N, C-alpha and C positions, 0 to 999 in steps of 0.2 A: 387566495390561490395564485399560483404562477400565471403570468400573462402569456406564456408560450402557447402557441396554437398547435404545435405538432406538425406543422407543414414541412419543416426540414426533414424530420424523421420519416414522414410518409413518402417523401421524394426518394428515399433509399430503401423502400420496401418494408419499412417498419410501421407499426401501428401509429396512426395519428392520434391526437388527443380525442377527437370525436369517435374514432374507431375503438379506442381503448375504453372510453366511457360506455359506448353501446354494448361492448362485450361484457364489461363488468356488470352493467345493469341486467343483462340476460342471466348471468349467474346468480345475482341477488334475487331475481324474481323466481328462480327455480328452487331456492332454498326455503325449507320450512323450519330451520333451526331458530333458536331464540335470538342468536346474533350470528352474523356472517361477515367474514372479511375475504375479499378477493385480491390477490396479488398477481399482477401480470408483468411478464418480462418478454419483450419482443426484441430479438437480437440478430444482427448479422456479424459474422466473424470470419476474418481471413488470416491465414498464416502461411509463411514460407520458411522452410528450414534449409540451410545450406552447409556444405562441408567439402573440403578439398577443392575450393573455388568453384563448386557446382551446386545447383539447387537439387536437393534430394527429395523433398516433398513440398507440395503446395496445395492448398485447398481452401474452399469457402463454404461456410454453412450459414443457414438462416433458420430460425426457429422462434416459435412463440409458446411460452409455457404459462399455465395458469395454476395457481395454488388457492384452494378454497379452505378457509379455516372456519369450522362450525362450532358454535357453543350451544350446549344443551344443559340448562341448569348451570352448575359449576364445573361442567366437564367440557373439554375442548380438544379437538383433533383436526388434522389437515389431510388433504389429498390433492394430488397434482395430475395434470394431463397436458399433453401438447397436441391433442386431437381436438379440433374445434367444432365438430358437427354437433347437432342438438343432442343426439343420443350419448355421445361421450361427455358432454358438459353435464347432462343430467346424471349420468353414472357417477361422475366425480363429486358432484354436490351431495348425492345420496350416500356415497362412501364416506365422505367427511363426517356427515351427521351420524352414520352408523358407528364409525370409530369413536366419535365423541361419546355416544351413549355407552360404549364399552369401556371407556377410560375412567380412571379414578377421579374423584373431585380434586380440583386444583385449588389449594389454599391461597395461592397468590394470583388468582384470576383477576384480571382487570377488564372492565367493559370496553367494547370497541369504541374508538374515537369518532366523534362527530365532525362537522366541518371545521377545517383549520386554515390558517393563512401561512403561506410559505414565502421565503425570500427568493428572489430571482437568482438562478445560477446558470449562467450562459455557458453550458458545458458541451454543446453539440457543435462540432466543427466539420463543415462539409468536406474539406479535403482529407480529413481523417476517415470519415465514413466512406468516402469514394476511393479509398486506396485499393485498387484492383490488383489482380494477380500480375498483370503486366507492370504496373507501377511498383509493386513490391520487388519484382525481378530487376527492374532498373535500379532500385535502391541497393539491392544486393550486389549488383555489378559495381556500383560506386564504392561500396564497402570493400569488396575484394580487390579492386584495382588499386585503391589507396593503400590497403594493407600490404599488398605485394610490393608496391613501390617503396613503402616505408621500411619493409623488412629485408631489403636487398643486402644490407651488411651481413646478414646471417645466411644468405641464400634464399631459397624459395620457402617462405613460411607457409605453414598449413593454416588455413582460415576456415572457421566454422561459426555458425550463429543461428539466430532465430529472430524473425520479425513477425509481429502480429498486430492487427488493427481490429478494433471492435466498435460497433455502433449499437446503441441500446436505448430503448424506451422502457420506462418503468411506470406502472400505475398501481395505485392502491385505492380500493373502494370498500366502504362498509355499509351495513344495513342501517347504521346510525346517521348516514348522510354525508360521510367523508368521501371526497374524490381528490386524489393527488396524482400529478403527472409530471414526469421529468425525462429529459433527453440528454444523453451523454455519449461521448466518444473517448477512446484512448488508444494509443499506439505505443509499442515498446520494441526496441531493437537492441539486441546484445550480440557481441562478437568476441570470439576467443581466437588468439593467434598462438601457434606453437612453432618453435624453431626446428629445423631438420634434425638436429642432434637430440631432440627430446628433452633438453634441460631447461629451456626457456619458455615461459608462458605469460601471455598478456591478455587483458580483458578490458572491455569498455561497454557501457550500457547507457541508454537514455530512454526516457518515456515522457509522454505528454498527452494532454487532451488534443493538442494541435500538432499534427504530423509535421507541419511546416516549420516547427521549431527544432526538429531533430535533424542533425547533420550526419548522414551515413558515412561520408568520406572521412570526416574528422574522427568518428569512432573507429574506423578501420585503421587510421594512422596511429591513434593512441594505443590500440591493442597490439599492433605490430611492433611499435617502438618499445613498449613494455616487455614484449617477448624477447626482443633482441637484447635489451638491457639486463634481463633476468637470467641470461645463460650462465651455466656453471655456478650456481649459488653456493655460498659458504655457510657453514654452521655458526650460529651465535648461541652461546649458552643460554638456556631459558632463564627467565628472571623478570624483575620489574624494570621496565624501560619506558622512557618518554616515547609516546607513539603519536605520529601524525596520521590521522585517519582521513582519507579522501572522502568527499561527499557521499559516494556510494557505500563506503564502509559505515559511515554514520547512518545512512538510510537503512542498513541492515540491523542496527541496534536501537535507535531512538524510538521507532514505532512500537517496540516491545515495552518501552517505558510508558507510552501512551496507553497501551493495552492493560497496564497495571493500575490505572487511575480509577478503578471501581470504588465507588463510595460504600457499597455493601461490604466488599472484602475489607476495606479499611475499618468500617464500623464493627465488623465481627472479629477483628483482631488477626486477620489473615494476610495483611498487606504491609508493604514498606511504609505506608502512610497511616498505620494504626498507632493508637496510644492506649494506655491502660484505661479500663472502665468504659470501653466503647467509644472513646473520643478519637478524633482524627488529627492529622497534622495541618489541617487547613489554617492558613495564615502564618505558617512557619516557613523559614528559609530551608529549602530541601536540597538546593544545588547552588552552584556559583551564581553570584548576583548579576552576572552578565547574560544569563540565559533567559530567553522568553520562548515558550512553547504554546502555540495556539492553533485552533481549527477555525475555518471560515469558508462556508460554501460560496459566498459571494466574492471572495478574493480572486481576481483574474489569474493569479498564479496557481490557484488550487482548483477552483471550479468543482467543489465537492457536491455531494448529494444534499438536497434541501429537506429530505425526510427519510425516515427509516422504514423498515418492512411493515410496521404497524401504521405508518402515516404520521408518526410523531415529528413535528418540525425540528430541524437541525439548524441552529443559529451559531453565530460567531461566539466562540468561547475561548478565553485565555486561561490555560491550565496552570502555567507557571509564568510569573511576571517578576523580573528582577530577582530571580532565584527563589521567589516565594510561591508556595502552593496556593493558588487562588480558587481552583475548582476541582471537584471530583465528578465522575460520571454517574448519573442516576438513571436507573430504569424507572419505568412508571410505577411499579409496585414499591420499590425502595424509596422513591421520592414521596409517595403518599404516606408511607410509614414514618418517614422522617420529617414531614412537613416542608419538603423542598420542591423545586421545579425539576422535572425530568429533563435530561440533556441528550439522551441517546449516546451511542458509542463515539469516542473521540475521533476515530479514523474516518468516520463517514463524511465529515465535513472537510476532509483534506487535513494536512498537517504541515506546519512550518516550525522549524527550530531556528530562531533568530537570535541576534545579539552582537554580531561582529561585522566587520567590513573588509577583512583581509582575504587575499587569494590563498590557494593551497601553497603556491610557491613562496609566498611571504611567511606562511607558518613554518615551512621547511627552513627558510633562511634564518629564522629566529631560534632554531633548535641546535644547541651545541653538540648533542649526541642523542640519537634516537632511532626509531624504526618507522619507516613509511609503509602503510598498508593500503593496498588497492581496494580489496573488499573481503568480506567474510563468507563462510560457507558452512553448511551442516550445523546450524545453530540449534541448540537445545536448552530448555530451561533447567536450572538446577535448584533454585530456591526462590519461590514467589515472594517471600518475606523481605528479600533484598533485591529482587529482580535479577538475581545472578544467572548468567548464561554461560554456556561453553560452546566452542566451535573451532574452526580452522581458518587460518589465513589462506589466500589463494591468488594465483595469477599475478604475482608481482609483489615481493616484499624486499625492501632495500634498507641498508644501513645509512643513516645520516650522520655526518661528522662536520662540525664547524659550519653548519648551515648549508651543506651540499650533500647530494646523494652520491655515495662513493662506491658502493658495490652491492650486488644482489645477495639476498639471504635465503636460506632454506625456510620453508613454511613452518609455522608454529601452531600448536594447540594453545588455546587461551581460556581462562576463566575470568569473566568480568561482568559487572553490572552497569547498565547505562545510567542508572541513578547515581551510583557511587562514583563512576568515572567523571560525571559532570560536577562532582565536588572536588575533583583534582584537575580542573581545567586550567591550562596555562594560557591558551589563546583560542579564539573562535573566529572562523571565517565568515564570509558572506553567504547567505543561502543561495543554492543553485538548484535548478530542477533536476530531480533524480528519478522520478516516476510520475505517472499521472496522479495529480493531487498531492504531490510531495515536494517540499523545498527543504534541502538540508545543506549545512555548511561543512567545510573541513574543520576538524578539531585537533588541537594538540593537547594530549592528555599526559599528565605526570603519573609514573608508576603503573602503567598498564601491565596486567599480569599475564605474561607469556609463560605457560607452564611446562611445555615440552616441545620437542621438535617433531616435525612430520616430513617424511621423505617424499610425499606427493608433490608433483610439480605445481 
């Protein structure tokens, strides 16, 4: 088990390890089901929204929620509550058991896990958990001041955005003797700047377990400069163009590839990683040989979850190495059926796309002609068998010529697969933090499919 005591979490009004264990034990004692699992989340959350250089809303919440999963024979069901008195706990346990008895048999039912060992994931950062309303307001002022200063060439830019910080403790306990406890924090700040004439829009975002690594003023400057630079965009005919995707644009797409790594979908012929006769593409090269995709809860740049909602340990897993598919994700049921070890979902342990060392500017400098994309929006799946997606560009699209950004472009709709585009990789940058538990690089992709124009700014 993790050696963390829960003292840090308790200091911010969250359940300590001892408190979570005592609460879980109370629930387990109340249950008369054949098997019982208790999942506890104790969370504090603060958010501040701002627009037109003013804070529009700000609030803080704190809550503890318990979910009881009861198994009766081969039937299983869950019930939840955030009321912690004895009567409410008893009602919740009884409701879960009653719902289980009313449920159909589950042919894929797996027994609850017993004691497990977890890797240490130091994911609780005090200064993130302690980001008060006053501290958030001060950060917003830094964003706005920097954006207004950087946006002066266009006049008074309109600045809006959202800042949130969350501290959480998670515990899982079972009637088979398992107890898991984890502490985590995350913060995210996004900012949009618009020019007074309404033709230019810029955006920047950053997220981390550690608020101290987020620079609000830098985000404000980036958003405002993009807004100024994107004024009066010109149309470029849709088509196949070399695209330089900034790290946040890559962060919009690559996790969708990680979500497609299901071993079951591959084995049942429903996946981009399927082969005839129930075989999979494990061991085959599936993307450019420079690509490495991995999860690792212990990585200090990721600090992911060391277990899932069932208490299954999450460990370092290399999904793609030198372009070769090394692992697929296995649920406990599918792992048992296939004689494999379960992995849990790829995104739980954090996610890094690695393989290069260049900056975004260096990728631009190496592009004779192409399209620079800030980020993507309104993404929807088209075909799970190729991981094909569709969506829009947003808040800054620019034409690149002879290694330089030369003019702003109107937004595009696009159809593209993160898997297929990584087979058309021209160059890959160094990973940068894009969100809590995410490290993504800029990419230069050949023949990115921009399918139509969008008049949205």
